[in-house]
C-alpha positions as CSV (number, residue, x, y, z in Angstrom):
1,X,155.6,75.0,-105.8
2,X,152.0,74.5,-105.0
3,X,150.2,74.3,-101.6
4,X,148.6,70.9,-101.1
5,X,146.7,69.4,-98.1
6,X,148.9,67.7,-95.5
7,X,147.6,64.3,-96.2
8,X,148.7,64.5,-99.9
9,X,152.0,66.0,-98.8
10,X,152.7,63.0,-96.5
11,X,151.7,60.5,-99.2
12,X,154.0,62.2,-101.7
13,X,156.8,62.1,-99.1
14,X,156.2,58.4,-98.5
15,X,156.3,57.6,-102.2
16,X,159.6,59.6,-102.6
17,X,161.2,57.8,-99.7
18,X,159.9,54.4,-100.9
19,X,161.5,55.1,-104.4
20,X,164.8,55.6,-102.6
21,X,164.4,52.3,-100.6
22,X,163.5,54.0,-97.4
23,X,160.5,52.9,-95.4
24,X,158.9,54.4,-92.3
25,X,157.0,52.3,-89.9
26,X,153.7,53.6,-88.6
27,X,152.4,53.0,-85.1
28,X,149.3,51.1,-84.5
29,X,146.6,53.0,-82.4
30,X,147.5,50.7,-79.5
31,X,151.2,51.5,-79.8
32,X,150.5,55.2,-80.0
33,X,148.3,55.0,-76.9
34,X,151.1,53.2,-75.0
35,X,153.7,55.7,-76.0
36,X,151.6,58.7,-75.0
37,X,150.8,57.1,-71.6
38,X,154.3,57.8,-70.3
39,X,154.5,60.9,-68.2
40,X,158.3,60.8,-67.4
41,X,161.2,58.8,-68.6
42,X,163.6,56.8,-66.5
């Protein structure tokens, strides 16, 4: 096992999941801002 930067680790993980037919959606900056604007749930 080798230590690699987080960015490379995430890319390898995405490729591995993709090869298994699994895809993860990423939030747009606007969506991330909206989600972080909530202080309390309902």
